[in-house]
N, C-alpha and C positions, 0 to 999 in steps of 0.2 A: 322180696319173697312173697308178698301178698299176691302180686300179679302172677308170678310163676306157679304158685301153689293152687290157684283157683279157689282159695278159701272163701272169697266173697260169694261165689256161686254154690259152694258146698255147704256153707253155714251162713245163710243170709241173716242180717240183723244180729250177728254175734257180738257179744260184749267181749272186750279184750282184757284178759288178766295180764298185767304188765310185769309183775315181779314177784318172785317167791324167794325169801331170804330168811334164814334162821341163824341166830347167834351161834357161834361154834360150840359153846358149852351146852347148848340145848339140842344139838343134833342127835339123831338116832333115838329120839324119844316120841316120835309121832307128831311133832309140832307142825311140820310142813303138811302132813296129811290132814291135820285138823284145820289148818289155814285154808287149804284148797277146798276142803269139804264145806267150810263156812262160807267161802266165796261162792261156791256153786249154789248153796242154799239161798244166799242173799240175791244172787242174780235170778234164780228161779222164782223167788218171791216177787221180784221186780218185773217179771214177765218176759225175760229174755229167753228166746228159744234155743240159743246156742251160746257156748263160751269158747273162746280160742286163746291161744298163746303162742308166742314165738320163743321157743325154748333153745337156749344156748348151752345148757349144762347137761351132761350125761346123767348126773344124779337126779336132777329134776325130771328128765325124760323117763328114767326108770320108775319114778314115783307116779308120774302121770299115766304110764302104761298100766301100772298096778291098779289105778283108779279108773280104768276103762276109758281113758282118753284115746282118741284115734289119731295116729300120725298121718298127715295128708301130703306132706312134702318135706324132703330133707336135702340139705345142701352141705357137702363136705367143705370145710373151711379152705383146704388147700386148693380145691377146684375153683372156688370163688376167687382166691388170690391169683391163680394162674389165668383164669378166664378174663379177669378185669384188670390185670396188670397192676394190682395194688401192692404197695410197699408197707404191708402191715404184718405184724407177727401173730400167727394163730395162737389160740390158747393152748395150754399144755394138755397132754393126754390125761384123762380119757375123753376130754371134750373136743371131739373131732367134727361135729356136725351142728348146724342150726336146723331145727325141725319145727314145722308148724303142726300144732295139735288142736283138735276140736273135740267137743263133747256136746251131745244133745242134752238139753235141760228139760225137755218135755217128752213124754212117752211116744207121742205121734211122730217124733223126729228120729227115733232110733232105727 
């Protein structure tokens, strides 16, 4: 996905956020929003100009879009399976796509 998305050119020197997970009992309380916000602040403090993630959950995608992350590439799981002859089971709905998101961490990058 990195090559097909062009994310390296769109967001050079981006730090990658690898995983967002919240215990089921703590969902819908703003925990993920706080985690993403804290991650952004730490990365900004460290001097990273961009942050990126490869999002496989529609729930996370919805959160990132609310937080002004920009989708730069999306791949439907069924298209990937068909195009690559893979024998894998796609995740259940509503998780239908893997999407690359980026966000500028400095004002001159927006």
